[in-house]
N, C-alpha and C positions, 0 to 999 in steps of 0.2 A: 215168111213175110211176102206179102203181095203188094207191089207198087206199080201204079200206072201213071205215067209212062215208066217203063223199067229203068230208063236213064236216071230217074230220081233216087234209085235204091242206095247209091253210095252216100248221098246227102242225108237220106233218111237215117241210115245207120250212124252217120257222124253226129247228127243232132240229137237223135232219140236215145242212142246208146245201144248196147248189146242186148240180145235176147235175155230175158230174165229167167226163163225156165228151159231146161234142156230136155225135159221129158214130161210124162204125165204127173200131175200132182195126185198122188195116191195115198190116201189115209187109211186104206183098208189093211195095210201091212202093220200098222201100229195105231195106237190111240193118241198119237202126238201130232201136233201141227209141224210140218217141215220147218227146220231151223231157218230163221231169217225170212220166212214167207211174207210176213206183213211189211218188213222193211223193203223187200224186193218189189212188192206190189206198190208201195208208196213211191219208190224210185221210178217204176214203170209209168205210173200216172203222171208224175212230174215230167218225165221224158216225153210222154205223149203230148202234154201241154206245150212243152218247148217246140216239139215238132210241128204241131198245128200252128202255133204262132209264127214259126219260121216260114212255113209254106204259105200261109195267108199273106205274110208281108212280101215274100219274094216272088210268088207266082200269081197272085191276084186271080184265083180261079173263079169261074162262073158257078161251078158246082163243087162242093167239097163234102166228102162223106168220111167219117171216122168213127171209131169205137174206143171207148175207154174200157178195155178188157181187163184191166188190173183189178177189177172188183170181183171177177168170177171165182178165182181160186180161193180167196179167203171167205167169200160168201158160202161156198160149198162146205168148207170146213168149220167156219165159225159163226154161221147165222144164228145159232142158238145162244150166242153170248151177247147179242144186241139187246139194248133196253126194250122192254115190252114183251120179249120172248122169254128170256131168262130161264134158268134151271132146267133146261132140256138136256138130254143125254148127248154127248159128243166130246171131242177132245177139248181140253181146257185151253184157254188163250195163253199165249206167252206171258210170263209175269211182268216183263219190262218192255218198253217200246210201244209202238202204235197198236191200236186195236182196230177191229173191223169198222167201227164208226169213223175212225180217223181216215181210213182209206176213202170212204164215201165223202167225207168233208173235203179231202184233197181234190177229189173229182169235181165237187161243187166249186172249189176255188179256181181250179184250172178252167172249168167251163165259163165261169164269170169273166176270166181274163180273155178267153176266146170270144165271148159275146161282145165285150167292149171293143175288141179289135175288129170284129166283123162289122160293127156299126148298126145304126138304127134301121137302115134300109135292107139289111140282110133278112131273108126268110130262114128261120132256124126250126128244125124239128128235133126234139129230144125224146127218146123213149127207152124203156127197159124191155129186154127180151122176155124175161120171166122172173118170177119171184122164187123164194126159198121156203120150204116147209119141212117138217119132220117126216122122214120116210123110213124111219126105224132101221137105217143102215142098208136098205135094199140097193140103192145105186152103187154103193161101194162094194157090196157083196157080189153083184151080178158079173162084173168084169172078170175077177179071178175065177169064179165058178164056171162061166162060159169058156174061159181059156183052159181050165182043167179038164173039161169034157170035150175039148176040141171043137166047140161051136163058135169060137172066135179066136182070131190071131192078132197080135199087136202089129202095128205099122211101125217098123224101126225108125224110119226117117220122119215120122210125124209124132205128135203128142201135143200136150197142152202148150199153147204159145201165149205168154202174158203180154 
């Protein structure tokens, strides 16, 4: 977690909650979505919304930059389950609970709350870093392959952060 100024870190943890992922989200080891992934992503998006609201109310910043990163892990694993894409190879979605579209709807809901709080005078820029498409498993294959032939090594203290 990166917080500036660093003195805000305890408040950020208290409001947003704990880290949702302790390591990389790796579906290359199995054809299953990690248990509870979507629930953890939904919790992360809600926590980020609470945090943004808290900081906007308490700090009144001139510039505020944030990312709703809770969409990345489920998008990598479940993009093929979204409407309009359908029937592409990949791990099946969990049978119960939220789906990929629900995570994005929660981001939309949280962003709506933030925009209302920011007010009509705020300049807001919203963008997506990249999209998802079928890569026939190549991204999930390369990491273990490069590690096996000693062309890559893991960073033990790093990994995916939701």
